[in-house]
C-alpha positions as MATLAB code, in Angstrom:
seq = 'METKPRRTRKSPDDRRAEIAATARAIALEEGLDAVTQRAVAGRASMASALVAHYVESMDALVADTFSEIVAEEIGEVRELVAAEPSATAGLVVLIDAALDPQRQDVTSLWVQAWSLGRHNAALAAAVRLRMDEWLSIIRDAITAGAEAGALRCDDVDGTALHLLAMIDGLNAHELVHWGAGAAQGSITKRAAEGLLGLAPGALEAAADGASARA';
ca = [
      41.615   10.270    0.250;
      38.273   10.556   -1.477;
      35.429   11.535    0.826;
      31.859   10.420    0.294;
      29.222   13.150    0.043;
      27.234   13.531    3.213;
      23.654   12.412    3.063;
      21.100   15.059    3.868;
      18.567   13.801    6.349;
      15.093   14.862    5.294;
      12.633   16.217    7.822;
       9.445   14.247    8.574;
       7.403   16.854    6.702;
       9.661   16.552    3.659;
       9.344   12.770    3.746;
       5.568   12.929    3.958;
       5.460   15.425    1.084;
       7.702   13.164   -0.990;
       5.494   10.150   -0.308;
       2.352   12.127   -1.142;
       3.834   13.390   -4.415;
       4.943    9.895   -5.350;
       1.512    8.437   -4.587;
      -0.096   11.144   -6.704;
       2.138   10.397   -9.681;
       1.449    6.672   -9.444;
      -2.316    7.230   -9.152;
      -2.507    9.477  -12.205;
      -0.292    7.227  -14.320;
      -1.377    3.760  -13.187;
      -4.485    4.121  -11.024;
      -5.403    4.137   -7.348;
      -4.992    0.380   -7.073;
      -1.318    0.793   -8.020;
      -0.649    2.976   -4.960;
       0.928    0.292   -2.781;
       3.615    0.503   -0.143;
       6.082   -1.312   -2.377;
       5.304    0.853   -5.424;
       5.661    4.105   -3.496;
       8.898    2.970   -1.866;
      10.356    1.827   -5.172;
       9.572    5.003   -7.062;
      10.726    7.241   -4.216;
      13.895    5.148   -3.742;
      13.266    4.543   -0.066;
      12.727    1.486    2.094;
       9.193    0.146    2.435;
       9.602    0.390    6.195;
      10.200    4.118    5.839;
       6.943    4.543    3.932;
       5.144    2.591    6.636;
       6.741    4.805    9.278;
       5.409    8.030    7.767;
       2.033    6.842    6.489;
      -0.837    6.138    8.859;
      -2.061    3.376    6.544;
      -2.068    2.691    2.820;
      -5.862    3.031    2.830;
      -5.462    6.537    4.219;
      -2.753    7.384    1.676;
      -4.960    6.231   -1.198;
      -7.878    8.251    0.179;
      -5.766   11.376    0.647;
      -4.287   11.011   -2.829;
      -7.710   10.772   -4.443;
      -9.109   13.608   -2.351;
      -6.298   16.054   -3.139;
      -6.342   15.386   -6.886;
     -10.111   15.831   -7.090;
     -10.026   18.920   -4.863;
      -7.804   20.591   -7.461;
     -10.257   19.681  -10.225;
     -13.171   21.076   -8.218;
     -11.296   24.315   -7.555;
     -10.542   24.735  -11.267;
     -14.178   24.204  -12.238;
     -15.425   26.644   -9.601;
     -13.101   29.311  -11.016;
     -14.252   28.651  -14.582;
     -17.919   28.951  -13.607;
     -17.336   32.089  -11.535;
     -15.625   33.795  -14.477;
     -18.729   33.579  -16.703;
     -20.984   36.652  -17.034;
     -24.298   34.800  -16.678;
     -25.735   31.794  -14.882;
     -26.554   29.974  -18.121;
     -23.056   30.540  -19.457;
     -21.689   29.259  -16.147;
     -23.827   26.140  -16.428;
     -22.512   25.521  -19.947;
     -18.898   25.891  -18.832;
     -19.600   23.573  -15.897;
     -20.993   20.833  -18.155;
     -18.182   21.216  -20.674;
     -15.523   21.093  -17.979;
     -17.095   18.084  -16.274;
     -17.153   16.166  -19.572;
     -13.793   17.390  -20.855;
     -11.927   14.348  -22.280;
      -8.668   15.899  -21.106;
      -9.794   15.127  -17.556;
     -10.000   11.388  -18.193;
      -7.111   10.665  -15.845;
      -9.194   12.106  -13.005;
     -12.374   10.422  -14.286;
     -10.555    7.099  -14.092;
      -9.699    7.786  -10.451;
     -13.362    8.494   -9.723;
     -14.466    5.190  -11.219;
     -11.791    3.296   -9.296;
     -12.623    5.112   -6.088;
     -16.291    4.122   -6.284;
     -15.238    0.494   -6.512;
     -12.290    0.475   -4.096;
     -14.275    2.540   -1.594;
     -16.428   -0.522   -0.871;
     -13.514   -1.938    1.096;
     -11.690    1.246    2.083;
     -13.723    3.333    4.529;
     -11.355    6.295    4.332;
     -11.624    6.359    0.548;
     -15.417    6.029    0.673;
     -15.578    9.045    2.994;
     -13.346   11.038    0.627;
     -15.540   10.100   -2.335;
     -18.696   11.205   -0.523;
     -17.103   14.524    0.428;
     -15.933   15.324   -3.098;
     -19.239   14.213   -4.635;
     -21.025   16.578   -2.250;
     -18.756   19.375   -3.464;
     -19.410   18.595   -7.123;
     -23.116   18.539   -6.367;
     -22.856   21.925   -4.701;
     -21.244   23.443   -7.813;
     -24.198   22.298   -9.923;
     -26.721   23.314   -7.267;
     -25.169   26.792   -6.976;
     -25.270   27.272  -10.760;
     -28.944   26.304  -10.886;
     -29.802   28.514   -7.924;
     -27.989   31.484   -9.481;
     -29.911   30.993  -12.714;
     -33.246   30.751  -10.921;
     -32.565   33.874   -8.872;
     -31.627   35.754  -12.036;
     -34.842   34.638  -13.729;
     -32.878   32.828  -16.437;
     -34.354   29.395  -15.679;
     -37.008   27.615  -13.610;
     -36.412   24.827  -11.128;
     -38.766   23.615   -8.402;
     -36.373   20.921   -7.133;
     -32.815   22.248   -7.151;
     -31.326   19.356   -5.179;
     -33.016   16.680   -7.256;
     -32.133   18.352  -10.540;
     -28.509   18.838   -9.517;
     -28.290   15.157   -8.589;
     -29.888   14.174  -11.891;
     -27.290   16.141  -13.845;
     -24.386   14.857  -11.737;
     -25.506   11.269  -12.305;
     -25.683   11.904  -16.064;
     -22.211   13.424  -16.099;
     -20.724   10.572  -14.057;
     -22.352    7.937  -16.248;
     -21.314    9.528  -19.537;
     -17.762   10.009  -18.300;
     -17.568    6.347  -17.304;
     -18.853    5.340  -20.755;
     -16.195    7.454  -22.442;
     -13.400    5.661  -20.580;
     -14.147    2.546  -22.641;
     -15.153    4.531  -25.746;
     -18.792    3.464  -25.543;
     -21.190    5.829  -27.237;
     -20.480    8.994  -29.149;
     -18.046   10.888  -26.981;
     -18.374   14.107  -28.970;
     -22.144   14.136  -28.314;
     -21.910   13.898  -24.521;
     -22.037   17.648  -23.990;
     -25.037   18.073  -26.267;
     -26.894   15.221  -24.591;
     -26.344   16.705  -21.139;
     -27.244   20.223  -22.231;
     -30.493   19.058  -23.837;
     -31.398   17.237  -20.628;
     -30.538   20.313  -18.566;
     -32.709   22.501  -20.799;
     -35.686   20.227  -20.237;
     -35.105   20.066  -16.477;
     -34.615   23.808  -16.125;
     -37.433   25.147  -18.283;
     -35.087   26.456  -20.957;
     -35.890   26.615  -24.652;
     -34.329   23.853  -26.755;
     -30.883   24.965  -27.861;
     -30.586   27.688  -25.222;
     -27.506   26.186  -23.617;
     -25.898   25.387  -26.950;
     -26.416   29.052  -27.883;
     -24.828   30.094  -24.604;
     -21.939   27.732  -25.363;
     -21.449   29.366  -28.766;
     -21.411   32.745  -27.065;
     -18.805   31.586  -24.580;
     -16.643   30.264  -27.418;
     -16.933   33.577  -29.254;
     -15.820   35.502  -26.145;
     -12.840   33.153  -25.699;
];
């Protein structure tokens, strides 16, 4: 008599991890708006009721998915900046990483999150938190440069916000291929030079030096 294989009952933590991983995959491939109870259940081959059982709410799952993906990006950029030998080189790496076209899947999530966050309070809170963290990376780079005497800045917070807004806007433009994508880094670096009292071309020179070291 043929016996059926016994099903292994997954623990609650394993189920939650499976749901989170599935939501992440859907978000990166199809967008945050595609992270629905039905989509997660279908891809994970589980009943929709089971997803509902383990997830506080779909709004919370979308917010957590966005937050965790962006947290990884932020951690990567922090490490890249910290590895540079000077504040100006760190600022160059920061700008290049923030505008890297290979990060467009995450950029797309940012743009969606700004829109969806209008009606999802949990997502809006996650967006604000991660934007604060991105702002702090830029602020720290400017502060380090000022303390080292490599640049001048009388309004660190305002300048950091100015640069973050430029980066966000240029990244959004690139998603629909508006403007010269290859020039985004140069545009941002020229603006940063003017805001930080640097000579024209100083950041491009630092970028060339970073490329030579790599």
